[in-house]
N, C-alpha and C positions, 0 to 999 in steps of 0.2 A: 636555224637550219631548215631549208626547204626540202622536205622528203615526201615520198608517197604517203597518203593518209593511213594506209594499213597494208599489211602483207598478205591478207587472206586471198586476194586476187591472184597472187603468185602461186599459192598452193592450189587454188582452183585450176589455174592454167597448167600447173605441173601434172595434175590428175588427168587433164586432157591429153597430155603428152605420154601418159603411161603406156598405152598400147604400143607405140613406137619404141619406148624404152624397154619393154618386155621383149619385143622382137629382137632388138639389138643385143640385149643381155644374153638371150638364149643362143644367138649366133656366136657370140664370143665364148660362152660357156662350153659349147660343143667343140670348139677348136682351141684348146688352151695352149699357151706358149710359155716357154721358160726363159729366164735370164734377160739379157740386155737387147736381144734381137727378137722382136715380136711383130714380124711383118704382116701377118694375117690380121692381127688386132689393130695395128696401125692403119691398115687398109680399110677395115670396117669403120674406124673413126673418121678417116678422110672422106669416105663415101657418104657417111651420115651428115657431114658438114658441107657438102657440095651446095653451091648456090648462095651461101651466106657471105656477107660483106666482112670478111675477116682476113687476117694475115697469118701465115703459117711459117714457122722457123724450125729447122732441123739441125742436128749436130752430127759430128762424125762418129761418136762413140756408141750411140744407141739408136734405136728406131723411134725414140721419143719425139714428141711434138710440143712446141709452144704455140698455141693459138691465141692471137691477140684480137680483141674487139674494142673499138674506140666508141666512147659515148658521143652523142651529137649535141648535147647542151653546150651553151656558151662556156668556154673555158675547158673544153674537152682536151685540147692539146696540152694545156698546162696543168690539168687536174692531176689528182693522185692516181696511183696504179695499185691494183690488188691482184695477187696470184692465187688461183684456185687449183688444187692438185688432185688428180686421180691416177692410181697406179694400174698397170695393165697385165702383169705377169701372173702365172699360175704356179702350182707346186708339183714336184716330181713324185706323185703318189697315185694309187688307184682310186677310182670313183665307184661307190656302191650305193648310190641314191636311188637307182631305178627310174630316174626321170627320163621322159621321152627325148629330152635334149641333152642327155648326159654326154660326157666327154667321148669323142670319137677316136681319141688318141690314147693308146695304152700307157698306163702309169703317168698320166698327167691329169690334173684336176684343178678347177678353180674352187679350192676349198677355203680360201681366205676372203672371198667376196670382191676380188679386184675386178671381176666382170661387172659387178654392180657399181663399183666406184667409177669405172670408165664410163659406163652408161649414164650414170647420173650427171657426170661432167659434160658429156655430149649434149644431153637434153638441156642442161643449164646454159650452154652456148645458145641453143635455139631460143630459150625463154628470155635470156638477156638481150638477144638480137632483136626480139620483138619490142623491147623496152629501152632501146639504146638512145631514144630521144629524151629519156628521163634522167640521165646521169651524165656527168662529165668524167674525164679521165679515161683510163684503160683497164680492161679486165684481161689478165693473162691466164690461160688455161693450160696447165702443165699435165700432159699425158705422158706418164713416166713408166717405162719398163724396169725390170731388174730390182724390184723392192725386196724380193725374197732372198736376201743375202748377197745380192750382186752390186749393191751400192749405186743403183741407177740414178738416184737423185744427185749423188756426188759427181758422177760422170757428167750429167747434164749441166751442173754448176761449172765444172771444169771446162766444158765446151763453150762457156760464156753465154748460154741461152737465157739464164735467169737475170744476168746483169745487163743484158742488152737494153738500150734505150727504148721505152721508158722503164727504168728500174723500179721494181715493186717497192711499195711503202709498207706492205703487210702481206701475210700469207695465211691461207686457211685450207684445211682438209678435213675429211671425215673418214671413219672406218666403221664398217658394219659390225654388228654383234648379234648373233642369233639368240643369245641368252637374255637380251633386253627387250622389253615390250616394244612391239612394232610401232614405229613412228616417233618414239621418244628420242631425245637428244641428251647426251651426257658429256660433261667436261669438268675440268678443274684447272686452277692456276698452278704454276710451278711444274715440278716433274709430273708428267702424265704417263710416260712409258719408260721402260728401263733401257739401259745400255745392254748390249749383247756381245760377248766375246766367246770365241771357240777355243777350247783347250784340249791338248792331247798329252797323256802321260805314257811313256814307254818304260815299263819296269823290266829290268834285265837281271836274270839270275844265271843258273847253269843247268842245262838239261840233263835228263837221266831216266832210269827205269822207274816206273810208277811204284814198284815194289820196294825200292830202296831210296826214299827221299833223302836219307842222311848222306848219300853219296852225291847228291845234287844240291843245288840251291833253288828251291822251288819258288818261282815268282808269283804263282797264282794266289796263295793265301796272303802274300804281301800286298798284291793288288786289291784283294778284298778288304784288307785292313786299311789301306789308303782310302778306299771308297767310303768306309764307315767314318774314318777320321775327318774326311772333308765335311761330312754332315755335322759332326760335332763341332768343327771349326765354325761353321755357319751359326750355330746356336749359342756357342760359348764365347766367340771372339768378336761378334758383330752386334752392334746396337739394333735391337728389334725395330726401332723407329727410323733406322737408316738401313733398309733391308738389303740383303744379298741372297741370291738363290744360286746354288751350285747343283747342277743336274748331271748325272752320269748317264749318257744315252747309248753308249756302245762299249762292249767289252769283247775283246778278241784275243784268243790264245789257243795254242795246241792244234794237233792234227788227228789224234786218236786217243783211245781210252787208257793205254798203258805206257804212255810217254809223258814225262814231265817236260813241259816246253821250256825253251830258252828265254822267252819273253812274253809279256802280256801288254796289250794296248788298252788304255782307257780313254774315252773321248766324251766330251760333254760341253756344256755352256755355263757361263758365268753371267748372272744378271745383277744389276745394281741401279739405284736411282740417284746416286750422287757420285761425282768424280772421286771423292775420298774413299767411299766404300768400294768403288770399282777397283781402285789401286790396291787397297788392303786385301781385297779378294784375290787379286792376281798374286800378290806376295804370299798370301796364305796357302794357295794351291801349291806353289813351288816349295814352300817351306815344309809343308806336311808331306808331300810326296817324296822329296829327297831325304828327309830325315828318317821317315819310317822305312824307306828302302835301305838306307845305310844301317839301321838297327838290325836288319835281317841279312846283312852281307850282300844285298842287292844294290843296284844303282837305279836311279830314275831320271829320265830325260823329260823335261817339261817344255812344251811349246804352246804359246798363247797367241792366238791370232786376233788382233783387235778388230772388233766389229762396230756396229752402230753406236753412237753416243746416246746419252740420255735425251729423251724428247722433252723439252722444257717449254711449256705454254706461257706466253707473256701475260702477266696478270691484267694489264690494261685491256688487251685485246680480248681476253676471256670475258671480262666484264661486259664489253661491247657485244660479243657473240652471244653471251647468255641472255642479254636483253632482246636481241633479235630472235633467238630461239623461243623465248617466252611470248613475244608478240606474234610469232608465226603459229605456235602450237598451243598457246594458253599456258596457264600456270603449271599444268600437268605435262607440258611439252618438253620441259627441261628437268634433268636430274643431276644433282651435284655428285660427282664421283668422290667417295670417301678416301680413296687411296689410289696411287698409281697402278696401272696395269703392268705386269712384269714382262709382257711381250715387248718387242722392240720395233722401231720404225725408222726408215731412212729419211722420212720427212724431218727427222731431227737435224739433218744437215741444212735444210731450208730454214728451220727456225733458229739456227745459229747465225744466219745472215739477216733475217728479217723478223720483226715482231709479228706474232701471230699465234695460232693454236690449231690443234687437231681435236675434233669432237668425235664421240661415238654415236652411231645411229642404230637404234634398235630395229631388228628385222626378224623378231621371233615368229616362226612359222605358225600358221593357223592350226595345223594338225600336228600333234605330238604322240609319242608312243604312250601306252596305258600308264606307265610309271611317271609320266610328265617330263621325262628326260628330253633335253634339247641338245642335239649334236653341236658341239662348239666349232669355232673356226679350226682349220687344219684337221678336221675329222673327215674320214672317207664317206661319211653319211650326212655331211653338213648341207642343209637346204635353207632357203630364206624366203621371207614374205615379200614378194615382188611389189605389192601395193605400197610398202614403206618407201620404195624408191622415190615416190612423189614428194615425200617430205625432204629427202636428200636433195632432189633437184631444186625445190623451192628454197631450201636453206642456202645453197650455193648462190642462188640469184638474190636472195634477201640480203646476205652478207655483202655482196657486191654493190647493190643499189644503195644500201644504207651507207657503206663506207665511201662511195663516190658521189653521194648527194652534194649538190652545190650549196654552200653556205651563203 
């Protein structure tokens, strides 16, 4: 196979692109957008790609873009196609970083690094555009909104954007991680991230005076018992090597201190790394809630909203990407993940259709608090090492050039 002699030049060029990357990332960070409609972010992407020889496709369901770049080597029209993805949406939460480019919109923050994901993909377009004479086939860049629970990837798939000719032969994405050494890449074959389902339990009793619980049917202690029993279910009914995580994130009941309420709401998430454990977890939540409620003369209504599936990395593509990462960053440039991450990703929908993988990119900040604590993703204090974006830009480009090299 004829391929570039090394990948170090891509990393060197990515470092040259870093000033523009930092500028774009900070622009996006200051104006975070939620959900499937991210017009400001999409505009920033479009403006940053002006003047390049690319094609752009849009769908009706989101403000997402598919940017296509064709190689110029012989066989470009009949060569393979690879999809590279970056998500664009933020989170509905306050920012307390104190950064000069912090969010300008109240209760919105890029706390999961999607601003960096988008930026790295934009600069990868520029980098690969420079080298389009060196590969055949097509690179598709998926700029996707709505990752934070809105199923943006699924909507873009349903809009036909991913299956449009030429259809991808493989797909690759990265997710930043502030708790990992800056510039390091990490991955694993098989389940890489968990499924995520939202559940809600409504425990109903009979209200009354707080001084006379025997004249009422108090749902509050019943809800507490259900919460504890769900944790026992996780540890006693599920194989520790096929993990399930049940988290109770919200409890709501009552109006004042001397009234026993009629009902209590519990809400949380269920995470799993296999379809079997996911289904067993759903059945367990319903069984525990309804039977404990019945034992105390209450009722329990259980609602489970199906979320993202398990993100499964293709072993063959992981082996390929691992080699690219090590060539790009040396033996210390890649770390094998010992276990899946229990967070979820809607890139899982893409990997259900095409072989590929998602890797983690370390962006540990240079300065930490005296305890050494690093604010994780989804923290109101999450910051990242912007220099590490050069590795992400180069990795996108390296994956594409290696995959589309003419044999």
